[in-house]
C-alpha positions as CSV (number, residue, x, y, z in Angstrom):
1,M,204.3,114.4,116.4
2,K,202.4,116.7,119.5
3,R,201.9,115.5,122.5
4,V,199.1,115.2,124.3
5,L,198.4,115.7,128.6
6,I,194.9,113.7,129.2
7,I,194.8,114.6,132.6
8,F,192.4,112.8,135.4
9,T,191.8,113.4,139.1
10,T,192.4,109.4,139.4
11,L,191.8,106.2,137.4
12,M,189.6,104.5,138.6
13,R,187.3,101.9,136.9
14,G,184.8,104.2,135.4
15,G,183.1,104.3,131.7
16,A,185.2,107.7,131.4
17,Q,188.7,106.3,132.6
18,F,187.8,103.1,130.0
19,Q,186.5,104.8,127.0
20,V,189.8,106.6,126.6
21,L,191.6,103.8,127.9
22,D,189.7,102.9,123.7
23,L,190.4,105.6,122.1
24,V,194.4,106.5,122.9
25,Q,194.5,102.7,121.3
26,I,192.6,103.6,118.3
27,M,194.1,107.1,118.4
28,K,197.7,105.8,118.1
29,N,198.7,106.0,114.7
30,S,196.7,109.6,114.7
31,G,200.2,111.9,114.6
32,Y,199.6,113.1,118.4
33,E,201.8,110.7,121.0
34,F,199.6,110.3,124.7
35,S,200.4,110.4,127.5
36,I,198.6,110.6,131.8
37,F,198.8,112.9,134.6
38,C,196.4,112.1,137.3
39,I,196.3,113.9,140.1
40,K,195.8,112.6,143.2
41,E,196.8,108.7,143.0
42,P,197.0,107.0,139.6
43,G,194.1,103.7,140.4
44,P,194.1,100.7,139.3
45,L,193.1,101.8,135.8
46,A,197.3,102.7,134.9
47,A,199.2,99.5,134.5
48,S,196.2,99.1,131.5
49,F,197.6,102.7,130.2
50,E,200.6,100.9,130.2
51,E,200.5,97.9,128.7
52,V,199.2,99.8,125.7
53,G,202.5,102.2,126.1
54,V,200.8,105.1,127.5
55,K,203.3,106.5,130.3
56,V,201.5,106.9,133.7
57,F,202.2,110.1,135.6
58,A,200.5,111.1,139.5
59,A,200.8,113.6,141.5
60,R,199.4,111.7,145.1
61,M,197.3,115.3,145.2
62,R,197.1,115.3,149.8
63,H,194.6,118.2,149.2
64,K,193.3,121.3,146.8
65,F,196.1,123.3,147.3
66,D,199.0,121.0,147.5
67,L,202.6,123.0,146.1
68,S,204.2,119.9,146.0
69,S,201.7,117.5,143.8
70,L,201.2,121.0,141.4
71,R,205.5,121.3,141.4
72,E,205.0,117.7,140.0
73,L,202.1,118.6,137.0
74,Y,204.5,121.4,136.0
75,R,208.1,119.4,136.3
76,V,205.8,116.8,133.7
77,I,204.6,119.2,131.6
78,K,208.2,120.8,130.6
79,Q,210.2,117.8,130.9
80,E,207.6,115.9,128.4
81,K,207.2,119.0,126.2
82,I,203.2,119.0,126.1
83,D,201.9,120.8,123.2
84,I,198.1,120.2,124.1
85,I,196.1,119.6,127.3
86,N,192.9,117.9,127.8
87,T,191.4,117.0,131.0
88,Q,188.5,114.8,131.3
89,G,186.2,115.2,134.5
90,L,185.7,117.2,137.0
91,G,186.9,119.2,139.8
92,D,190.8,119.5,140.2
93,S,191.8,117.8,136.7
94,L,189.5,120.9,135.0
95,F,190.9,123.9,137.0
96,W,194.4,123.0,137.9
97,G,195.3,121.1,135.0
98,R,194.2,124.0,132.4
99,S,196.3,126.9,135.4
100,I,199.1,124.4,135.5
101,G,199.5,123.5,131.6
102,Y,199.3,127.5,130.9
103,M,201.6,128.9,133.5
104,A,203.7,125.9,132.1
105,G,204.0,127.4,128.3
106,V,201.2,125.3,127.0
107,R,198.4,126.9,124.9
108,H,195.8,125.0,123.4
109,F,193.5,123.5,126.4
110,Y,190.6,120.9,125.1
111,S,188.1,119.8,128.6
112,T,185.7,116.4,128.2
113,I,183.2,117.3,130.4
114,H,181.7,113.5,131.4
115,S,179.5,114.0,134.3
116,L,176.2,115.8,134.3
117,E,177.0,117.5,137.3
118,T,177.8,121.3,137.6
119,E,177.5,122.1,141.3
120,G,180.2,122.4,143.0
121,R,182.5,124.5,145.2
122,D,181.3,129.0,144.2
123,A,185.0,130.3,144.5
124,F,186.4,127.3,142.0
125,N,183.0,127.7,139.3
126,Q,184.0,131.6,139.1
127,L,187.7,131.0,139.1
128,N,186.7,128.5,136.0
129,C,184.3,130.6,134.0
130,L,187.8,132.5,133.6
131,L,189.5,129.9,132.2
132,N,186.7,129.4,129.2
133,R,188.8,132.0,127.5
134,I,192.0,129.8,127.3
135,T,190.0,126.9,126.8
136,R,189.5,125.8,123.0
137,Y,187.0,123.4,122.8
138,Y,184.7,122.2,125.7
139,I,183.8,118.2,124.4
140,F,180.5,117.0,126.1
141,V,178.9,113.7,125.8
142,C,175.6,114.3,124.9
143,D,173.6,117.5,124.5
144,I,171.5,118.4,127.7
145,Q,174.5,118.4,129.3
146,K,176.0,120.5,127.2
147,E,173.4,123.2,127.2
148,L,173.8,123.0,131.0
149,W,176.9,123.6,131.1
150,R,176.4,125.9,128.9
151,K,174.4,128.4,130.6
152,Q,176.3,127.4,134.3
153,F,179.9,127.8,133.4
154,R,178.6,131.1,130.4
155,I,180.5,128.6,128.4
156,P,179.9,130.6,124.3
157,T,178.8,128.3,122.2
158,E,181.2,128.2,119.7
159,K,183.4,126.7,122.3
160,T,181.4,123.6,123.2
161,I,180.7,120.6,121.0
162,V,179.5,116.7,121.3
163,I,181.3,113.7,120.5
164,Y,179.1,110.8,122.1
165,N,181.0,108.1,124.0
166,G,181.5,105.3,121.4
167,V,181.9,101.4,122.0
168,E,183.3,98.6,119.9
169,I,181.2,97.4,117.6
170,E,181.4,93.9,118.2
171,A,179.3,90.6,116.5
172,P,177.4,89.1,119.9
173,A,178.7,86.5,120.8
174,A,175.8,83.4,120.9
175,D,177.2,81.6,122.8
176,S,177.5,83.1,126.3
177,K,174.5,83.0,126.9
178,I,175.4,79.1,127.6
179,D,178.9,79.9,129.0
180,I,177.5,83.2,132.0
181,R,174.8,80.3,132.4
182,S,176.9,77.4,133.3
183,E,178.9,79.5,135.1
184,L,176.1,80.8,137.6
185,N,174.4,77.2,137.5
186,L,171.6,77.4,136.1
187,P,169.5,76.1,133.9
188,A,169.2,77.2,129.9
189,N,166.2,78.8,129.9
190,T,166.6,81.7,132.5
191,R,166.3,84.6,131.8
192,L,168.2,87.4,132.2
193,V,167.6,91.0,133.2
194,S,171.4,92.3,134.3
195,I,172.0,96.2,135.3
196,I,175.6,97.1,134.8
197,A,176.7,99.5,137.4
198,R,178.9,100.8,140.6
199,L,177.0,100.5,143.8
200,H,176.5,104.3,144.9
201,P,173.6,106.3,145.8
202,I,173.4,107.3,142.4
203,K,172.9,104.3,141.0
204,N,169.4,103.9,142.4
205,H,170.0,99.8,143.4
206,R,167.2,99.8,145.1
207,M,164.8,100.3,142.0
208,F,166.5,97.9,140.6
209,I,165.5,95.5,143.1
210,D,162.5,96.8,143.4
211,V,161.7,95.8,140.3
212,A,162.8,92.6,140.3
213,N,160.2,91.6,142.9
214,A,157.6,93.4,140.9
215,V,158.5,91.2,138.0
216,S,159.6,87.8,139.6
217,K,156.1,86.7,140.8
218,Q,155.1,87.3,137.6
219,V,157.2,85.2,135.7
220,E,158.9,82.5,135.6
221,D,163.1,81.1,135.8
222,V,164.2,85.0,135.8
223,K,167.9,86.9,137.4
224,F,168.8,89.3,138.5
225,L,172.2,90.3,137.9
226,V,174.0,92.9,139.4
227,L,177.3,94.0,137.8
228,G,179.8,96.3,139.8
229,D,180.9,97.3,143.5
230,G,181.3,100.0,145.6
231,D,180.0,101.7,148.7
232,T,176.1,100.8,149.0
233,R,176.8,96.7,148.1
234,Q,175.5,95.2,151.8
235,E,172.9,97.7,152.2
236,M,171.6,96.7,148.9
237,E,172.3,92.8,149.6
238,D,170.1,93.8,153.0
239,Y,167.4,95.0,151.0
240,S,167.5,91.9,149.2
241,R,167.3,89.2,151.7
242,Q,164.8,91.7,153.4
243,L,161.9,91.0,150.7
244,E,163.7,87.0,150.1
245,L,164.9,87.3,146.7
246,E,168.5,86.8,147.4
247,N,168.3,83.9,145.0
248,T,166.7,85.7,142.3
249,V,169.0,89.3,142.5
250,L,172.2,88.1,142.4
251,F,175.6,90.3,143.3
252,L,178.9,89.5,141.0
253,G,180.7,92.4,142.2
254,H,183.3,93.5,139.4
255,K,183.9,91.0,136.3
256,S,186.4,91.7,133.6
257,N,184.2,89.8,131.1
258,V,181.5,92.3,131.0
259,M,180.8,92.1,127.3
260,D,179.3,88.1,127.9
261,Y,177.1,88.7,130.5
262,I,175.6,91.5,128.7
263,A,175.6,89.3,125.9
264,A,174.3,86.4,127.7
265,S,171.8,89.1,129.4
266,N,167.6,89.1,127.9
267,I,167.5,93.1,129.0
268,I,170.1,95.3,130.4
269,T,168.5,98.1,132.9
270,L,169.6,100.8,134.0
271,T,167.8,102.6,137.0
272,S,170.2,106.1,137.8
273,R,169.0,108.9,139.6
274,M,171.5,111.0,136.9
275,E,174.0,109.9,134.4
276,A,175.4,111.9,131.7
277,L,175.3,109.0,128.5
278,P,176.0,105.8,130.3
279,V,178.8,103.1,128.6
280,S,176.5,100.1,129.9
281,L,174.3,101.1,127.9
282,L,176.8,101.7,124.5
283,E,177.9,98.5,125.5
284,A,174.2,96.7,126.0
285,M,173.2,98.5,122.3
286,S,176.8,97.2,120.8
287,Q,175.9,93.2,121.9
288,G,172.0,93.8,120.6
289,K,170.1,93.4,123.7
290,P,167.1,95.8,124.8
291,I,167.1,98.4,127.4
292,V,164.5,99.8,129.7
293,A,165.8,102.5,131.7
294,T,165.2,105.4,134.3
295,K,164.9,109.3,132.2
296,A,168.1,110.0,133.5
297,G,170.4,112.8,131.5
298,G,171.5,112.0,128.1
299,V,170.0,108.5,128.3
300,P,167.0,109.1,126.2
301,E,169.2,110.1,123.3
302,L,170.1,106.6,123.9
303,I,167.2,104.8,123.2
304,W,164.8,105.9,121.1
305,Q,161.4,105.1,122.6
306,G,159.5,101.9,121.7
307,E,162.7,101.2,119.4
308,N,165.1,99.7,121.2
309,G,164.0,100.2,124.7
310,Y,162.1,102.6,126.8
311,T,163.0,105.0,129.5
312,V,160.6,105.5,132.2
313,E,160.7,108.0,134.9
314,L,163.3,108.0,137.7
315,N,161.7,105.3,140.3
316,D,158.6,104.4,138.2
317,V,158.6,100.5,139.6
318,D,155.3,100.0,137.7
319,A,156.3,101.2,134.0
320,M,159.4,100.1,134.9
321,S,158.4,95.9,135.4
322,R,155.9,96.5,132.7
323,H,158.7,96.9,129.9
324,V,160.4,94.3,131.4
325,I,157.6,91.7,132.2
326,D,157.0,92.8,128.5
327,I,159.8,92.3,126.6
328,L,160.8,88.6,128.8
329,S,156.9,87.4,127.4
330,N,157.9,87.8,124.1
331,P,161.1,86.9,122.2
332,Q,160.2,87.8,119.1
333,R,159.5,91.6,120.2
334,E,162.8,90.8,122.6
335,E,164.8,90.7,119.3
336,A,163.7,94.0,117.2
337,L,164.7,95.6,120.8
338,G,168.0,94.8,119.8
339,N,168.1,94.0,116.4
340,R,167.5,98.2,116.3
341,A,169.6,98.6,119.0
342,L,172.5,97.3,117.0
343,E,171.4,98.7,114.0
344,L,171.8,102.7,115.8
345,C,175.5,102.1,117.6
346,R,176.6,101.1,114.4
347,E,175.2,104.8,113.3
348,N,175.8,106.7,115.7
349,F,177.8,105.2,118.6
350,D,181.4,103.6,116.7
351,I,184.0,104.6,118.5
352,V,186.0,104.9,115.8
353,E,183.8,107.4,114.5
354,K,184.4,109.4,117.7
355,A,188.5,108.6,117.7
356,N,187.8,110.6,114.0
357,E,186.3,113.2,115.5
358,F,188.5,114.0,118.5
359,V,191.8,113.8,116.5
360,A,189.6,116.6,113.9
361,L,189.8,118.7,117.3
362,L,193.3,118.4,118.1
363,D,193.9,119.0,114.2
364,E,192.9,122.6,115.0
365,A,195.8,122.9,117.6
């Protein structure tokens, strides 16, 4: 059995980390043994990996040239007799994961990139380019991301491949509409428009609040749910109060049962400035929900315009508001968009198929 070390910077509660957590569980009988190494702190999801039998190691790197943490990575690679390294994301995991791995004798490297961001320190960008020759594949989660990275880092085309993020395809939870509304002390006929994203400037929640302001003036019995937490939460709550929306826009924080909230929602939105392939929208599709989102990164690769939802330009509050109002005002349209979303999700984003695609790449090592 070959041993694969997956290297993250940290196991934060992010889409990439949850995606890998799902994948390793599906791949546990694939002939590979997976373990995790965190360059920095293990993070809040470490326990979830350990609960499913995946070892988690952490170096707790204090700065980019912390030799003690690099020695720890080298030690773990040797101790665990690692055959393959899969780096996840950018920064320290991408550079040091491959560099130290090569020094430790590993010769099979796969680098999964989840972000659309390509900018960084010029020196490290150049060094990462030098590591192209030892990297078997760069795995991207959407086509636009692959092209950006291929040009920026001079990656040979034959070393690039797209494996879309995936989700478990479940039957939508029919009773969630009542359960969640009851939990929030809302009438059963309340329409819900939700956003699932950490509160960070890149997620652009101000646009979501502006849409809530516009829509709530024309549609009765509608609430806007903000699922997630982060640095800009207080700022966004203050902005919501300035618009007198404190009873219309509900900040719910992180929820462990986020799928129940998705199932209960009428529409899922995303207002990001930059995205690769957001898992929250795939989860919405798996529950048969219409989506209205900004044209950020790979989002248009998820949304067939007018079939399972709509994309709008960044900060085009009027366009997003019109689409939300149209869907909320037309239950048959909402159902048709949602049915097509679930159909497209089954065809293109089943996580079992994504796991099989990843294993097929590992088999080439």
